[in-house]
N, C-alpha and C positions, 0 to 999 in steps of 0.2 A: 570489690568490683573488678572484673577482668575485661581487658580489651583484646579482641581477636582481630588480626589483620590477615586477610586472605589475598594471596597473589597466585597468579598462574604463569607457568613457565612458557617462554616464547610467545608472549602476548604484548599488548600495549601497556601492561602494568608497569614494566620497567621504565618506560618513558614518563609515565605519570609520577612514579616515585622519584625520578631524577628532577622533575620540576619542583616537587616538594622539598627535595634536598637543597636545591639552589635557593629557594625562598627562605628556608630555615637558616641558612648560613648568614644572611643579612639581617633577618628579623632578630636573631639572638644577639647580635652585636649592637643593635639599636635599643632593644628592650632590655636594658641592663641597669644595675644600680651604680655602675662605675661612671666616671666622668665621660661625657659624650665626646666622640672623636669626629673628625672631618672626613675620614675615609674608612671603609669597611674592608677587612681582609677576607680572602676566599678560603678561610680556615675556621672551623667552628666545631666544638665538641658535641653540641646538641644535634647537629645535622648528621652525625655519623650513623645513627640508627636508621635513618632514611636510606643512606647509601647501602647499608647491609640488606635491607629489604629489597632494594632495587637489584642487588646482586643475586638474590634468590630467584627473582623473576627473569633472569637472563640465562639463556641456554648455552651461550658461547663460553667455554672454560677460560679463555683468555680474559673475557670481560669480568668473570668472577675473580680471577687473580688480580686484575687491575683494581677492582673495587676494594679488595682486601688490602692491597698496597696503598691505595688512596687513604684508607682509614689509618693505617700504620704510619705513613709518611706525615699525614696531618697531625697526628698526635706527637710525633717526634719533632715536627716543626714548632708546635706550641711549646714543648719542653725547651727547645733551643731558644725560642723567643723569650721565655721567662728567664732562662739562664743569662741571656744577653742583657735583659733589663736589669737583673740583679747585679751583673758585672758593672754596668754604667753607674748604678747607685753606689756601689762600693768604690768605684774610682772617684766619684764626687766626694764621698766621705773621706777617702784617703787624702785627696788633694786639698780639701777645704774644711769640711765639718769637724773631723777629728783634730786637726791642728789648731783650729780656733778654740774648740772646747778644752783641749789640753793646755793651751796658753792661758786661757781664762782661769782654769783650775789652779795652775801654778801661781798666777798672780794673787788669787784669793788666798791660797795657802800661805804665801809669804806675808800677806797682810794680817791674816789670822794669827800667825806666829808672833808677829810684832805686837799685836794688840794683847796677846796672852802674856808677853813679857811685861807690858806696861801695866797690866791689871794685877800683877802678882802682889805688889804692896797693899792694895786694897783687900785682897783675899786673905793676906796674912794678918793685917792690923785693922781690918774693917770694923770690928766690934769696939776697938779702943779709940781709934781716931776717925773723925768724919769731917769733911769739908766739901761744900757744894756752893757754886756761884750761880745766883739767879738774878737776872736783870742787872748785872754789874755789882751786886752785893754778895759778899761771902757769908755763908751760914755754917755754923758749927753745930747747931742744934738740929736734930733730925726732924722734929715736929715742925719747927719754924721753916725749915727748908722745904718740907712737903707742902705746907700751906702756901708758900710763895710759888712753888711750882704749879699748883692748881690755879692760882690767881694769874700767873703769866700765861697759861694756856687759855684761860677764859678771856684774857685781854686780846689774844690773837683771834679768837672767835668773834669778838665784838667788832673788830675792824675787817673781818672776813679775809684774813691773810694767814700766811705761815712764815715762820722765821725762827731764828735762834733765840733760845730763852735762857741758856746758861751753859755751865761747864762742870764736868765731874771727872777728876783724875785724868785730865788730858783728853777726855772725850767730849766733843762738842754736842750739845743737846739742842735739837730743834723740834718744834711742835707744829701740828696742823690739826684742823677739825674735819673729821670725815662726816660730811653732811648726809651721806646715804645711810650709813650705819649709826649716825648720831653718837659719835664717840671721839675722844681725843687720842691722837697717836703721837708718841714721842720717839724720836730717832736719835740714837747715840752713834757718833761717827768719829773714828780716828783713822785707821787705814781701811777698815771695813765698816759697814753700817749694821745696826741692830735696832729693830723696832719693837716697841712695847705699847700696850694700851694704858692710858692714864685713867684711873678711876677716881672715886670720891674720897677714898681712904688715904690720908696723908702719909702714914707710915707704910701702908700697903704699896704705894707707888715706889717708895724707896727700896722696898724689898724686891719688887719686880725689876728695878734697875740693877740691883745687886745680882739677882739670879741670871739676868741676861749676860752680864759681864763674866760671871763664874762659868757660864756655859760655853765660853769661847774654846776651852780645851777640848770639849766634846766636838765642836765644829771643826777643829783642826784635824781630829782623827777621821771624821766623816769625809772631809775634803781630800785627805791623803788617800783614803780608800777609793774615792771617786776618781782621782787622778790615776791610780794604778789600774782601775777598771778600764778607763779610756785608753790607756797605753796598751793594755792587753787586747782590747777590741781593735785597735789600729793594726797590731801585728796579725791578728786573725784575719782581718779584712785584706791585708796584703797577701796572705797565703791563699785565701779564697779567690781573689781576683786573678791569680796566676793559674788556676785550675781550668783546663779546657772542658768543653762539653763532653761528658762521659760517653754519650751515645752518638758521637759524631761519625764514627766508622759505620755503625748500623744505619744511620740516616743516609750516608753516601751510597752504601750498597743498595738499599731499597729504592732510593731515588733513581739510581742508575737502572735498576730493573724496571721501574715504572716508566722511565723514558723509553726503554726497549719495547715495552708493551704498547705504549702510545704510538711508537713508530710502526709496530707490527699491525696494530689495528687501524692506524691512520684515521683517528677519530675525527680530526678536523676536516678531512676531505670526503670521507664516506658519508652516505646518507644515513638516516636513522635506522632503516631496515638493515643495511649492511653492517652498521656498527653493533647491532644487537645480534649478529650471527644469522641473518636471514638467508645468506647464501648457502650456509650449511643446511639450514632447514629445507630450502628448496631442493637441494640435491638429494636429501634423504626422504623427501615426501613420497616418491614413487617406490620406496623400498620398504619391506615389512619391518616393523620395529619390535624389538623384544620388550615385552612389558616388564615393568619393575614393580616389585612388591614394596611394602612400607619399610622393609629393612634395607632397601637399596640393592637387593639381589635379583638376578634374572629369574623369572618365573619358569615353570615347566613348559616344554614345547607343546603339550596338549592344550594349555591355556592360550598359547599363541594362535593355534588353529581355530579355537572357538571364539577368539576376540576379534571382532571386525576392526579393520584399520580405518581411522577417520582422517581423510586427506586434509592437509592444511590449506589455508586461504592462498598462500603463495603458490602451492601446488596447483590449485584450480586456475590461478592466473596463468601459470606456465602452460597448462593444457589448453586454455583458451587461445593463447598466443600461437601455439602449435597448430591448432585447427584453423586459425585465420591464415597462417602462412601456407598451410596445405591447400586451402581454398584458392589463394592467390596463384599458386603454382598450377593448379588445375585449370584456372581460367587462361593462364598463359599458354598452356598446351593446346587448348581449344582454339585460341586465337591463331596459333601457328598453323594448325591444320586448315583453317579457313582461308589463310592468306593465298595459297595457290589457286583456289577457286575464284577468288576475287580478281 
C-alpha cells in the first residue's frame, strides 16, 4: 500500500501542515510506552515529516531553510538530551551504585574466603571422619544424622516456624518450610549463607550439604570476577561522564543560524501571509513568470509565450485596492471642481 501526499506551493497547505506538525509533537509524547510525564517538550521525531512537507509547500527560500534547520536542531537537541540523561545516570552510578556494589562484593569475597578455609578439613577428611549436631545431640553415623535432620525439619513444620536445627563443622544449620513450593529449605551459615533443599533421602541430604560446602571455592572465583568487572565498569563510567557532547559545536552553529532566520522572518510579529512569503508573491504577481519543467530547469521562451499567466489571489486583491483608491481620487477631483460653483 502506498500513501500519496499532494501539496501546492504558495497556498494554504503550508499552514495546514504546520497545524498537523504541532499536534503530532504533543500526541507522540503522550501516546508512548514510556512512563508518563507532567510536561511535553516542543521536540519530537515523528513530527519532523510534517515539517518537511510544510516546507515543500512554502515558496519563501528562507522559510525552507528555517524548516530544514528546525529539523536538524530538533534532532541535535534530542541527542543532547539523551547524552545529558546518560551523564546523570553515570554520575549516580559513580557516586552511589558502583561503590555500594563494590563494597558488598568485597565483603562477600572476604566471607567466602574465610568459609573456604574453614571447610578445608571437611573436604580433606570428609570420607573418614563425620560429625553433625542435631537438636543438641552429636551424631557420628551418617544415616542417623540424616534421619534426625529430617525429623527436626518436620518438627519445625508442625509448629509453623523456622529456626536452628543443628551445626556442621562450624556452620550453623537452620531450616524452614516453604509452604508455596511445599518443600523444606536448609540454610548453612558461617560468614556467608548457603541454601539447599531437604528431600526424603537421608544420605542424599548429607551429600547436598557436602556439595554446597565444596562449591565455596567456585563462588570465591565468581565473586572475584564480579568485583573486577564492577571496578572496571566504574573506571569506564568515569571516562564516559567526562566526555562532552560530540556535536555541541554543530548544535551551536545551527542554533545561531536558526535564530538569525527567525529574526529575519520575524515570525512572531508577521501575519501568516507575510510569514509564508506573501509579500514576494504579491510583488511578482504582475510580472511574467518563467515556467519550470519537472527537472527544475527554465523552459524555452516559446513555451512562456504560449502559457497564459494565472494571477494569484493576492494579486487580485492588490488590483481591487488600486481600483478603489483610483475611484476615491476621482471623486475628490469632481468635488473640488464643484466647490467654486457652490
